[in-house]
N, C-alpha and C positions, 0 to 999 in steps of 0.2 A: 487857222492853225489847229492841228489835231492835238488832242490831249494824250498824255502818256499814261499807260495802264501799268500798274504795279503787278508783278507776277512772281510766282515761286516755282522753282524747277525741281522735279524729282527724276532721278535716274535709277533704273532697275537693271541689274546685271543678271539676266536669266541664264538658263542652261544652254540655249541655242541662239539667243538674241538679246540685245540691249534695247531698252525703251526709254524715252525721255518724254515727260509730260509737264506742261506748263498749266498752272491754275491761276485764277484771279483772286481778288480779295474775298469773294464769296465762296471760294472753293470749286468754282466751275472750271471745267477743262477749256483751255484756250487752244492748245495744239498738242499733237503727239508725233514723235519721230521714232523710227525703228531701224536697226541694222543687225544683221545676223553674223554668225560664225559657226564653226563646226567643233564637235568633239573629236579628239584624236585617240586612237587605240593602238598602241605599239605592241600589245600582247593581250591574249584572251583575258577578259575581265577588267582591263584597264580603261579608264575614261578620263582624259586630260584635256585641258585647254591652255594654250599659251596666254598668259595674262595680258600681253600687249594686244591680243585680239579683242579683249574686253575694252581696253583703252580706246582703240581705234573705232570700235563700234559705238561706244558711249559718246565719243566726240561727234561722230557722224549723226547719231540719233539726236543729239542736242542741237546741232546746227540745223537739222531738218525742222525740229520743233520751233526754233527761233525764226527761221525763214518763213514758216507757215504763219506764225504769229505776226511777224512784221508786215506780211502781205495784207493783213486785215487792220492792224492798229500799231501805234508806237508802244513798245513794250520795254519796261525796265525791270530786270530780274533782281529781286531783293535778296534771295537766299537760295541755297541748293541743298537738297536732302537726298539720301541714298537708300536703296534697298537691293537685295540680291539673293540668289540661290543660297541655300543653307548647306552646312556640314563640311564643305570642301576645305582644302588647305592650300594657301599660297606661301611658300617659303621665299623670303626676300631679304635683301640687305637693308641697312638702316634708311637708305634713300628710297626704298621701294623697288629697287631693281630685282626681278625674280632670279633665283639661282637655278630654277628648273620650271617645267610646266606645272600649272596648278593641277592638283588631284581633286576631282569633283565627287559629288555625292553618288554618282552613278558607278563609281569604281568599286570593285569587289576584292581587290588584291589583299586587303587587310583582314580578310576572314581568318587567316591563320594567326592573327594576333588576339582574337577574342578570348582565348583561354586565359590570357593575362588578367583580364577583368574579373574572371571568376575567382581569382586568388585574392581579391581585395577584401573579401569578407562582407558580411551582411550590412554593417553600419555604413561603410563607404558606398556600397551599391544603392542603399536607400537614399543617400545624399545625391548621388548621380541621377537617381530616379528612373532613368530609361534603360531599356534592354540594350546591351551592346550589339552593334550592327557594323558591318564592314565599311559602309559609306560615311560614317561619322568621323569627325576630325581627330578625335583621340586615337582610335585604332589606326587611322591613316598616318598620323604623326609618329606613332610607335613603329609602324612599318618603315617609314622613312629614316628614323633614327637608327634602326637596326641594320638597314641594308644600304643606305646612302649616307654614311657617316660624314664623309668629306663635305658633301653638299649641305647637310643639316648643320654641320659645324661652321660653315661659312655664312649661315643665315642669322640675321638679327631678330626677325619676327616670323611667326607662323600665324597668318591672318585668314579670315574668311573673305570671300571675293569682294564684297562691297567695302570692307574695311581696307583691303589692299588698294582699291581705287581711291579711297579717301586719303590714304597716305601719299599716293602719287599726286593728288590734287593739292594737298595742303602741306606736305612735309611732316605731318603729325601722325603718329601711330596711336590708334585707340581701338577698343572693342566696345560693344554694347550688349546688354543682357539678352535680347531676343535671339541673336545669333550665337552668343556665347553659351546659352543654355542648351543648344543643340549640338554641342561639341563632344559630350561625354567627358568633359574636363571641368564641369561647372556644378556647384551645389545649387540645385534648382530652387529649393525652398528658401535657402539663406541668401540667395542672390549674390554669389561671389564665385571667383575661380576656386575650384576645390584643389588647393595646393597640395594637401596631404595625399589625395588620391593620385594626382599626377606624379608626385615624387615617388609614391609606392610603385607606380608603373615604370619608373625610370625615365619619365618625360622631363625634358628641360623646361622648367616653369618660366625661365627668363625669356622664352620665346613668346609668351602670352602677353598681349598688349594691355595697358591699363584700361579699366572699365569707365565709361561715361554713360549718362542717361541718353536714351534713344532720341529725345527731343531737345538735346542740348547742342550748342555750337561747339564743334570739335576742332575747328581750325579755319583758316582763311585761304582763299584760292591764290595759288602762286602765279606770278606773271606768265611763266612759260605755259602752264596748264590753261590759264585764262585765254591766251592767244590761240591755242589749239581748239578750245571749245567755243570760242566766240563769246566769252563772258568777261565781265570786268574783273580785273585783279583786285584782291582783297575781299571778294564776295564771301559772306559767312557760309561755311559748309557744315551742315548739321549731321550728327552721327547717323540717324536713320534707323532702319530695322530690317530684319530678315524678311524675305518676300511674303511669307504667309502672314506675319504680324503686320506688315505694311498694307497688305490687301485688306485686312480687317479694318484698318484705319481708313483706307480708301473707300471702302463700302459702308462705313459708319455702322459697324456691328456693335452690339451690346452683349453683356454676359447672358448666356442662355441661347444666343443665336448660333447657328452652324453655317459655316461658309464652305461650299462645295466648289472646288476648282478642278477642271478636267483638262489635261494635256496629254503628254506621253504617259504619265500616271494620273491618278486622281488623289485629291486630298480632302478630307473632312475635318475641318477645324472648329471645335466647340469652345467658345469663350467661357471662362470661369469667373464667378464672382469673388473667389478666393482660391488659395492653393489647395489642390487635391492631388493625391498620388495618381500615377497612371492607372487607367481602368479600361476595360472593354477592348483590349488590344491596342490602345492608343498610347502615344508618348505625351509627356507634359513639358511644355516650354514656356518661357517668359513671353509676354506680349510686349507691345511698344508702350503700354501704359505703366506708370509707376506702380510696382507691386501688383501687376496683372499677369495672368497666366491663361493658357488654353491647352486643351487636349487635341492632339493631332493624330488622326488615323490615316496612314498612307495606304494607297492601293496602287501597286506597281503596274498592273496589267489593264490599262485603260486604252488610251490612244495607241500605245505601242502594239497592243494585241490587234487592234482594228487595222493598223497600218500593215501588219503581217498578213491579215486576212485579205485586204485589198490587193497586196502584192501577189499573194498566192493565187487569187482568182483573176488577176489581171484587170482590175477595175479602178477607175478614178472615184473620188468621193462623190461627185455628181452622179455617176453611173450607179454607185452603190446605193445611194438614197432612192434613186428612181426605181431600181430593181426591187429593193426591200419594200417599197410602198405597194408593190403588186401582190404581196403575200400577206395573208391574214396573221394577226398576232399568234405566236406559238409556232410559227413556221411549219405547220402540219407535222408536229411531233419531233422536229429536229432541234437539238440543243447544242449549244457551244459553251464549253468550259474554257475561259480565257486565261488559264494559268500557264502561259508560255515562259514566264520567268518566276522566280520565287516570290511568295507573298509571306510577310512576317506578321501582319496585323489582322487581316481578314480571315475568318473561319473558312477553311478550304474544303471541308467535306472529306470523304474517304479517298478520293482519287488523287488529289494534289497535283495533277498534271493536266495540260491542255488537251482538248479533244472536241471534235464534232461527234455526237452520238445520236443514235436513232435514225441513221441514214437509210432511206429506201430508194427504190428505183425511180420513184416519182419526183425525188428532190432534184432541183436545178440550182444554178448559181444564185438565183433570187432567194431561194430558201437558205442557202449557206450564208449569204451576207446578212439576211434578216436575223438568223440565229446568232451570228456573231455580234451584231448590235445589241440584241436582247441579252446575250450572255454578259457583255460588259456592263450594261445597265443593271442587271441583276446582281453582279458582284458589288457595284457601288451601293445598291439598295441593302445588301447584306451588311456592309459597313455601317450604314446609317442605323439599321436595326440594332447593331451592337451598341452604338452610342445611346440610342433610345432606351434600351434595356437597362443601361447603367444610369439613367436619369440625366443624361448629358445633352439632350437635344430638345429642350422645352420651348425654345423661342422660334424665330424665323429660320427658314432654310433658304439661304441666298446662293444662287448659282451663277458662276462666272466662267468664261472660257469654254472651249471644247464644243463647238457646233451649236451654241445657244440660239443661233438664228434658224436652225433646221427644225421645222415643225414635227417631223416624224421622230427625230431623236428626242425632242422634248416630250412627246407622248410616251415613248418607251421609258424614259427616266421617271416621269410622273407615275406610271404604272408600277415601276419597281420600287420607287421611294415610298409609295403609299400616300403621298401628299404633293400638292402643287408647289414647286419651288418658286421663289421670287427671283426674277432675273436681276443680276447686278445692274444698278442704274447707270454705271459709267464704265467705259473701257479702261484698260491699262491701270487696273486697281493698285498694283504694287507701286508703280511709278507715281501714281496720284497720291497714294498714302505717304510716300517719301516726301512729296511736295507739301502735303498737309503738315507733316512733322516739321519741315523747314519753316512753314508759316507760324506754327505754334511757338517754335523756339525764338523767332525774331520778334513776335508780338509780346512774348513774356520776358525777353531779354535773358534767357537761360544760357549759361556757358557750361562747359564740361565739368563733370564731377558727380 
């Protein structure tokens, strides 16, 4: 008779896919599942997702992970934790039914609302800590309240993606500090919703869910949700954390370490031993640890710029790496500036626009793609140097995502970063981090508050 293995489940709601990760009592990965969805753009600058697409993908990914685990051993899931993309807004009714599509971090329509933040005054802006940007929840919610009053008025909650999923799973509405601190409606140092700032902006603070700790049990799995996900009803559901904070947990980072993740964009997250105001172009957000923070330097033009270059040149990723490997470093004087969309954190130099420069008659597709790869690597290196100059990158540099298995890309990154990054030891770091938070909560017996 086979023994039963206790497992903890983490679900991550990413920008384009949901992942589910099961870990055992030692924190080792048992199985991973994944299911995708698309961003929708009904107008220039808009980037939305129907929340039910997250639900369906999360259920599919969970069942994949459970099936993979059961093929190898008998598994009993003890608790579930959540992570997810930051900044976006889901307007929903009390039961979690959305009143409209979710507006994601990639949406820029709220740029016209940023002037409202400038009127808050220095004290409130210091409390909010971070520079206003259109993809953050505060400006998005302000745009929705001003232009979709009927829909906003019919909503009970304005939630971040993983918090919406938790509401549908448990029937309980809650937020937690790592996501809340990235809304531009949160007093980052005092660790609370900044009611005074929200009210000054005219935002309905009743839409903001009560705060609980990231590693606390925030509810129990409802029978209907349990049936769809293939999990036992009544399972403890832990609050979880924003994807970057969850990744730091999943990769076991310590203060002073920097976590580099590369996808459509890139992020450099530097964990802090104590609160420090934003520096070096970075934002400051709460981590998943009690009274923990990190600086986050976002780089918008990473994978998205390379995808554009591949499409323009008619290349696959395999063809791109093969061609680039035939050209010496420096691409014989050809340079690529990957500023195809705006950058708000990384120093951009005088041009501020994307371009291939230094082109000669001898340059071919191989040079163009080599220069594109080197240009993105150099932009990421510039971001790291900004953090280093501010004394924010004294520990390990841990790399996850974005072609980490490609030797050529690794060589380019190392050259640009000026040091050898450590590869993240485990895949699906955000989902694994959510599972670790679930494990901590159920081992410690913590409940919300």
